[in-house]
C-alpha positions in Angstrom: -45.6 10.2 -14.0 -45.5 10.0 -17.8 -43.7 7.4 -19.9 -42.4 9.0 -23.1 -41.5 7.2 -26.2 -38.7 9.2 -27.9 -37.7 8.7 -31.5 -34.0 8.1 -32.1 -31.5 7.0 -34.6 -28.6 4.5 -34.1 -25.1 5.5 -33.3 -22.5 3.4 -35.3 -20.0 3.1 -32.5 -21.8 1.4 -29.7 -20.1 -2.0 -29.9 -19.2 -3.3 -26.4 -15.7 -4.4 -25.8 -14.4 -6.9 -23.3 -15.8 -4.8 -20.4 -18.8 -3.0 -21.9 -18.9 0.2 -23.9 -16.1 2.6 -23.2 -15.6 6.0 -24.8 -14.5 9.5 -23.9 -16.9 11.5 -21.7 -17.8 13.9 -24.5 -19.0 10.9 -26.6 -21.4 9.9 -23.8 -22.6 13.5 -23.5 -24.0 13.5 -27.0 -27.8 13.7 -26.9 -29.5 10.3 -26.9 -26.1 8.4 -26.7 -26.6 7.1 -23.1 -30.4 6.6 -23.7 -29.9 4.5 -26.8 -27.3 2.2 -25.2 -29.3 1.7 -22.0 -32.5 1.0 -24.0 -30.6 -1.5 -26.1 -29.4 -3.3 -23.0 -32.9 -3.5 -21.5 -34.3 -4.7 -24.9 -32.0 -7.7 -24.7 -33.1 -8.7 -21.2 -36.0 -11.1 -21.8 -37.2 -11.4 -18.1 -37.1 -7.7 -17.2 -40.8 -7.3 -16.6 -41.3 -7.1 -12.8 -37.6 -7.8 -12.2 -35.0 -6.3 -9.9 -32.1 -4.3 -11.5 -28.9 -3.2 -9.8 -27.5 0.2 -10.8 -24.2 1.8 -9.7 -20.8 2.9 -10.7 -17.3 4.0 -9.7 -18.1 7.7 -9.1 -16.2 9.0 -12.1 -17.3 12.1 -14.0 -20.9 11.7 -15.4 -21.7 8.8 -13.0 -24.5 10.5 -11.2 -26.2 11.8 -14.3 -26.1 8.4 -16.0 -27.5 6.7 -12.9 -30.5 9.1 -13.0 -31.0 8.5 -16.8 -30.7 4.7 -16.3 -33.3 4.6 -13.6 -35.8 6.6 -15.6 -35.3 4.3 -18.6 -35.5 1.2 -16.4 -38.8 2.4 -14.9 -40.2 2.9 -18.4 -39.3 -0.6 -19.4 -41.0 -2.7 -16.8 -38.3 -3.0 -14.1 -40.2 -3.3 -10.8 -37.3 -2.6 -8.4 -34.0 -0.9 -8.7 -31.2 -1.2 -6.1 -28.8 1.7 -6.3 -25.6 2.4 -4.2 -25.7 5.5 -2.1 -24.3 8.4 -4.1 -24.6 6.3 -7.2 -21.6 4.3 -6.0 -21.0 0.6 -6.2 -17.7 -1.0 -6.7 -17.8 -3.6 -9.5 -17.3 -6.6 -7.1 -19.9 -5.1 -4.8 -22.4 -4.8 -7.7 -21.8 -8.5 -8.5 -22.4 -9.3 -4.8 -25.7 -7.3 -4.7 -26.9 -8.8 -8.0 -26.4 -12.3 -6.7 -27.8 -11.7 -3.2 -30.9 -9.9 -4.5 -31.7 -12.4 -7.2 -31.6 -9.5 -9.7 -32.0 -9.9 -13.4 -28.7 -8.2 -13.8 -27.0 -4.9 -13.2 -26.0 -1.8 -15.2 -22.5 -0.9 -14.0 -21.1 2.5 -14.9 -17.3 2.3 -15.0 -14.3 2.5 -17.3 -12.4 0.5 -14.6 -8.7 1.6 -14.4 -9.0 4.3 -17.2 -8.6 8.0 -16.3 -11.6 10.0 -15.4 -12.7 13.7 -15.5 -14.5 15.8 -18.1 -12.0 14.7 -20.8 -11.5 11.3 -19.4 -13.2 8.0 -20.0 -16.6 6.6 -19.1 -18.2 3.2 -19.6 -21.4 1.3 -19.3 -21.6 -2.5 -19.0 -24.3 -5.0 -18.3 -23.7 -7.8 -15.7 -25.9 -10.8 -16.0 -28.0 -12.5 -13.3 -24.9 -14.5 -12.1 -23.3 -11.2 -11.3 -20.7 -11.5 -14.0 -20.0 -9.5 -17.2 -22.4 -10.3 -20.0 -21.2 -13.1 -22.2 -20.3 -12.4 -25.9 -23.7 -13.7 -27.0 -25.4 -11.0 -25.0 -23.0 -8.2 -25.9 -23.4 -9.1 -29.6 -27.2 -8.9 -29.1 -26.9 -5.5 -27.4 -24.7 -4.2 -30.3 -27.2 -5.6 -32.9 -30.0 -3.8 -31.0 -28.1 -0.5 -31.0 -28.0 -0.6 -34.8 -31.7 -1.2 -35.2 -33.0 1.1 -32.5 -35.7 3.6 -33.5 -37.0 4.8 -30.1 -36.3 4.6 -26.4 -38.7 4.8 -23.5 -38.2 7.0 -20.5 -40.2 8.2 -17.5 -40.4 12.0 -17.1 -39.5 12.5 -13.5 -37.2 14.7 -11.3 -33.9 13.4 -10.2 -33.8 11.3 -7.0 -31.7 12.2 -4.0 -29.0 9.5 -4.4 -27.3 10.4 -1.1 -30.2 9.5 1.2 -30.5 5.8 2.0 -34.1 4.6 1.8 -36.9 4.0 -0.7 -38.4 6.2 -3.4 -40.4 5.6 -6.6 -40.1 6.5 -10.2 -43.4 5.8 -11.8 -44.3 2.2 -10.9 -40.7 1.2 -10.1 -39.5 1.2 -6.5 -36.0 2.5 -6.0 -34.0 1.5 -3.0 -30.9 3.5 -2.2 -28.6 1.1 -0.3 -25.5 1.3 1.7 -22.9 0.3 -1.0 -20.6 -1.4 1.5 -23.0 -3.5 3.7 -23.7 -6.5 1.6 -20.1 -6.7 0.4 -18.7 -6.5 4.0 -21.1 -9.2 5.1 -19.8 -11.5 2.4 -16.2 -10.9 3.3 -16.9 -11.9 6.9 -18.1 -15.3 5.6 -14.9 -16.2 3.7 -12.0 -14.3 5.4 -10.9 -14.7 9.0 -11.7 -11.2 10.4 -10.7 -12.1 14.1 -7.3 -13.2 12.9 -6.8 -10.0 11.0 -8.0 -7.9 13.9 -5.3 -9.7 16.1 -2.7 -9.0 13.4 -3.4 -5.2 13.5 -3.6 -5.3 17.3 -0.1 -6.7 17.4 1.3 -3.5 15.8 1.1 -4.6 12.1 1.4 -1.6 9.8 -0.2 -1.3 6.4 -0.8 1.3 3.7 -3.8 1.0 1.4 -4.0 3.5 -1.5 -7.6 3.8 -2.8 -6.4 6.1 -5.6 -9.3 8.6 -5.0 -11.5 5.9 -6.4 -14.5 3.8 -5.3 -12.7 1.4 -3.0 -12.0 4.1 -0.5 -15.3 3.9 1.5 -15.0 0.0 1.4 -11.5 0.0 2.7 -12.1 2.5 5.4 -15.2 0.7 6.6 -13.6 -2.7 6.6 -9.9 -2.2 7.3 -10.1 0.8 9.7 -13.7 0.3 10.9 -14.0 -3.5 11.4 -10.5 -4.8 11.5 -8.9 -2.1 13.7 -6.3 -0.8 11.3 -5.1 2.6 12.5 -6.8 5.7 11.1 -4.8 6.8 8.1 -4.1 3.3 6.9 -6.3 4.0 3.9 -5.1 7.0 1.9 -6.8 8.8 -1.0 -10.0 7.4 0.3 -12.5 9.9 -1.1 -13.9 8.9 -4.5 -13.4 11.8 -6.9 -14.9 12.3 -10.4 -11.4 12.8 -11.8 -9.6 10.4 -9.4 -7.8 13.4 -8.0 -6.2 14.0 -11.4 -4.3 10.7 -11.2 -4.5 7.6 -13.3 -6.5 5.0 -11.2 -4.5 2.0 -12.3 -2.8 0.1 -9.5 0.6 -0.6 -10.9 4.1 0.6 -9.9 4.0 3.5 -12.4 0.7 5.1 -11.4 0.8 4.2 -7.6 4.3 5.7 -7.4 3.8 7.2 -3.9 2.9 3.8 -2.5 5.8 2.2 -4.2 8.2 4.9 -2.9 7.0 4.2 0.6 7.2 0.4 0.4 10.7 0.5 -1.2 11.9 3.1 1.3 13.6 2.7 4.7 10.5 3.0 6.9 8.2 0.7 4.8 5.1 -0.6 6.7 4.6 -4.4 6.8 2.3 -4.5 3.8 1.2 -2.3 1.0 -1.8 -2.5 -1.4 -3.8 -0.4 -3.9 -7.0 -0.8 -5.9 -8.3 0.8 -9.0 -11.1 3.1 -10.3 -13.9 0.6 -9.8 -12.4 -1.6 -7.2 -11.9 -4.8 -9.1 -8.1 -4.7 -9.4 -5.4 -4.8 -6.8 -1.7 -4.2 -6.4 0.3 -6.0 -3.7 3.6 -4.6 -2.4 5.8 -6.3 0.3 8.5 -4.2 1.9 11.2 -3.8 -0.7 9.4 -5.9 -3.3 6.6 -5.5 -5.8 4.5 -8.7 -6.1 3.5 -9.2 -9.7 -0.2 -10.1 -10.2 0.8 -13.4 -11.6 2.8 -14.2 -8.5 0.0 -12.9 -6.3 -2.5 -15.3 -7.9 0.0 -18.2 -7.4 0.7 -17.4 -3.8 -3.0 -17.0 -3.0 -3.7 -20.3 -4.6 -1.0 -22.0 -2.6 -2.1 -20.5 0.7 -5.9 -20.2 0.3 -6.7 -23.0 2.8 -5.7 -20.6 5.5 -9.0 -18.7 5.0 -12.3 -20.1 6.2 -13.9 -19.8 2.8 -11.4 -22.1 1.2 -10.5 -24.4 4.0 -12.0 -27.4 2.2 -9.6 -26.9 -0.7 -9.9 -25.6 -4.3 -11.8 -27.2 -7.1 -9.5 -25.7 -9.7 -7.8 -22.5 -10.8 -7.8 -20.4 -14.0 -5.7 -17.7 -15.4 -5.9 -15.6 -18.5 -3.5 -16.7 -21.3 -1.1 -13.7 -21.0 -0.8 -14.3 -17.2 2.4 -16.0 -16.2 2.4 -19.8 -15.7 3.3 -19.5 -12.0 -0.1 -20.6 -10.9 0.1 -23.7 -13.1 3.0 -25.0 -11.0 0.9 -24.6 -7.8 -2.1 -26.3 -9.3 0.1 -29.3 -10.3 1.4 -29.5 -6.7 -2.1 -29.3 -5.3 -3.4 -31.9 -7.8 -6.1 -29.6 -9.2 -6.8 -28.5 -12.8 -5.4 -25.2 -14.1 -7.4 -23.6 -17.0 -6.1 -21.1 -19.5 -8.7 -18.6 -20.8 -8.7 -15.6 -23.1 -8.4 -12.2 -21.4 -11.7 -10.9 -20.0 -13.5 -11.9 -16.8 -16.5 -13.2 -18.6 -14.5 -16.3 -19.6 -14.0 -17.2 -15.9 -17.8 -17.0 -15.3 -18.7 -20.3 -17.0 -15.9 -22.1 -15.1 -17.0 -20.6 -11.8 -20.7 -21.3 -12.4 -19.9 -24.9 -13.3 -17.9 -25.4 -10.1 -14.7 -26.2 -12.1 -12.6 -23.5 -10.4 -12.5 -21.6 -7.1 -9.8 -19.0 -7.8 -8.9 -17.1 -10.9 -6.9 -14.2 -12.0 -5.1 -12.2 -14.8 -1.9 -10.4 -15.1 -3.6 -7.0 -15.3 -4.0 -6.9 -11.5 -7.3 -8.8 -11.4 -7.9 -11.6 -8.9 -11.1 -13.3 -7.8 -12.9 -16.3 -6.6 -16.3 -18.0 -6.6 -17.7 -15.5 -4.0 -18.7 -13.2 -6.8 -18.4 -13.2 -10.6 -16.0 -10.2 -11.0 -12.4 -9.6 -10.1 -12.2 -8.2 -6.6 -9.4 -5.9 -5.4 -10.2 -5.5 -1.7 -11.0 -9.2 -1.4 -7.5 -10.1 -2.6 -6.0 -7.7 -0.1 -8.1 -9.2 2.7 -7.1 -12.7 1.7 -3.4 -11.7 1.8 -3.9 -10.3 5.3 -5.6 -13.5 6.3 -2.6 -15.5 5.0 -0.1 -13.2 6.7 -2.0 -13.6 10.0 -2.3 -17.4 9.7 1.3 -18.0 8.7 3.0 -15.4 10.8 5.4 -14.8 8.0 6.3 -11.3 6.8 5.0 -10.6 3.3 8.5 -10.4 1.7 9.5 -13.8 3.3 6.2 -15.4 2.1 7.1 -14.4 -1.5 10.6 -15.7 -1.1 9.4 -19.0 0.4 7.1 -19.4 -2.6 9.9 -19.0 -5.1 12.1 -21.4 -3.2 9.4 -24.0 -3.5 8.1 -23.4 -7.0 10.8 -21.3 -8.8 10.3 -17.8 -10.1 8.5 -16.6 -13.3 10.2 -13.3 -14.2 7.5 -11.2 -15.9 6.8 -7.8 -17.4 4.2 -6.2 -19.7 5.1 -3.6 -22.3 2.1 -1.4 -23.3 2.2 0.6 -26.5 -0.8 2.9 -26.0 -2.8 4.9 -28.5 -1.0 3.3 -31.4 -2.5 3.9 -34.9 -4.9 1.0 -35.3 -3.6 0.1 -38.7 0.0 -0.1 -37.4 -1.1 -2.2 -34.4 -2.9 -4.6 -36.8 0.1 -4.7 -39.0 2.2 -6.1 -36.1 -0.3 -8.8 -35.5 -0.8 -9.7 -39.1 3.0 -9.8 -39.6 3.4 -12.3 -36.8 0.3 -14.3 -37.9 1.7 -14.7 -41.4 5.0 -16.2 -40.1 3.7 -18.5 -37.3 4.4 -21.7 -39.3 8.1 -20.8 -40.0 9.1 -19.4 -36.6 9.8 -22.7 -34.8 13.6 -23.5 -34.9 14.7 -19.9 -35.5 17.3 -18.4 -33.3 16.5 -14.8 -32.1 18.6 -12.8 -29.5 20.2 -16.0 -28.4 16.9 -17.8 -27.9 15.4 -20.7 -29.9 11.8 -20.6 -30.9 10.2 -23.9 -29.8 6.6 -23.2 -30.8 4.4 -20.4 -32.1 0.6 -20.2 -32.4 -2.5 -18.0 -32.0 -4.5 -18.8 -28.9 -7.9 -20.3 -29.6 -10.2 -21.1 -26.7 -12.8 -23.8 -26.6 -15.0 -23.3 -23.5 -15.1 -26.6 -21.6 -18.6 -25.8 -20.3 -20.6 -24.8 -23.3 -18.2 -25.6 -26.2 -18.2 -22.1 -27.5 -15.1 -21.1 -29.5 -13.2 -17.8 -29.2 -10.6 -17.2 -31.9 -7.6 -14.8 -32.3 -6.9 -14.2 -28.6 -3.2 -13.5 -28.8 -0.1 -14.7 -30.5 2.2 -16.9 -28.4 5.9 -17.5 -29.0 7.5 -20.1 -26.8 11.3 -20.5 -26.5 13.3 -23.6 -25.7 14.9 -21.7 -22.8 11.6 -21.8 -20.8 10.6 -18.3 -21.9 7.6 -16.9 -23.6 6.3 -13.8 -25.4 2.7 -13.0 -26.0 1.4 -10.2 -28.4 -2.2 -9.0 -28.0 -4.4 -6.0 -28.8 -6.2 -4.8 -25.8 -10.0 -4.0 -25.8 -10.0 -1.6 -22.9 -8.7 1.6 -24.5 -10.8 4.4 -25.9 -8.4 5.9 -28.5 -6.4 4.2 -31.2 -5.2 0.7 -30.2 -3.2 -0.6 -27.3 -0.6 -3.2 -28.2 0.5 -5.3 -25.3 3.6 -7.5 -25.3 4.0 -9.9 -22.4 7.5 -11.0 -21.5 8.1 -14.1 -19.3 11.0 -16.3 -18.3 11.1 -19.1 -15.7 14.0 -20.0 -13.4 14.1 -22.8 -10.9 17.1 -21.5 -9.0 18.0 -17.9 -9.9 15.5 -16.3 -7.6 16.9 -12.8 -6.8 18.2 -11.6 -10.1 17.1 -8.2 -11.5 14.0 -8.5 -13.6 15.5 -6.4 -16.4 18.6 -8.6 -16.5 16.6 -11.9 -16.7 14.2 -10.6 -19.3 16.6 -8.7 -21.5 17.1 -11.4 -24.1 13.4 -12.1 -24.2 12.6 -8.4 -24.7 15.2 -8.2 -27.5 13.6 -11.3 -29.2 10.1 -9.8 -28.8 11.1 -6.6 -30.5 12.8 -8.3 -33.3 10.0 -10.8 -34.0 7.2 -8.2 -33.8 9.0 -5.5 -35.6 7.1 -3.1 -33.3 9.4 -0.1 -33.8 9.4 -0.4 -37.6 5.7 -0.8 -37.9 4.4 1.6 -35.2 7.2 4.1 -34.9 7.5 3.5 -31.2 11.0 2.7 -30.1 9.9 2.2 -26.5 6.6 1.1 -24.8 4.4 3.8 -23.2 4.3 1.9 -19.9 6.3 -1.1 -18.5 4.7 -3.0 -15.6 
């Protein structure tokens, strides 16, 4: 087979965000666009000669084609062995698992996570490092620099492989192994979660609904929940991964997982409900009659983790992203362990995990994880919840109520203003930034500003500094507002406003009632309507 060196010119827009390069599908379909970016990734991997590379994605539109292109470029650039999920599929946490188990130099993961798919939807490419986690900023900056200087890419001229047949093949000198995408991940789950206890739970008549949202977690959930743990057939719905996610938005939140929410809030709700997203790294937990916020889920898992074999010895520490509610901080204090606050982006948890400073971590955008991999992991979170329910014998809704009775409740909501004009979104942030020094002491919507700052993170492991990670307004009434621009969208800008208020004794009030003055203060302080023209957020979760 022939290795071709193809002249190329740079694209100006290949700067990776917090989770790799994300664009609309037609952008990736431009000639040389994928080839340039994959070549730039491999050019920044110093130890690629003779190494193992993991390749896979969430099955969205264009996934198979980009897997084939990636393999041909890898073969032309000295990769000796590629591990590829059957059908081109690997959930993001499973990719992390395989990278770590195989001792790979890293992985090229094809996903735009929770973003919509289809011919006019989103696509993404990211590089995960040898620890299984997202590439740190030093690597993504090097990749971007390389995209701007690229003059050629190398590719093996070869026919497409049969991605659906498990086994070995070759592209040039590179061996390609098509692997069962579930096997290594399921084996890891057996090590850290009490499968016999969960089997007994289902055998007792426990009912569950898991919505895979026509995304990559479907085969994993069927194999583990229904296949290994004895959940009745039909427990997992929307289990077939589809290139357009069945025409639905694959984001596991009460808005987009509305069928699951209707079931769990209805008169015949099963005992437990859960969902996962496009690439399997996020989760949504729903108890009968009650949505469990990701912030509360992280706190409850932290408080109860010792019930699972993998965490029976206790936790080294816990971390949350800065916009995530402070619920887990209260649990950490009770356990006598350190709670770390990081910027948004899973890469920031990687250093803490690798250094052994934390065991669990999570963020408000439905991502939860632990030291078993270096990505957030939706199905793992669901399995850990099931383990805790089996061990405690408490219904999910009672477990949540018990937690609030002990620690108090952090009422929480996120207001997303999607596809805002970039200049307008920046104007909101700049306006707040310019007034940070004069905000403390002001009264707004009946609340008193106690402190205001812009979050700056100094990594406790390597000392690296990350600036401008969100503007925080703290109120004397134990409430908080955070403003942040998201890096996961593909059009315009997404302005996110996080609303939070703590109560030690009012545990069953309506969320809207408790947060109403904080929402009013957030809108007044940010002047969002005046600067963006948006009177209401696009989505409230």
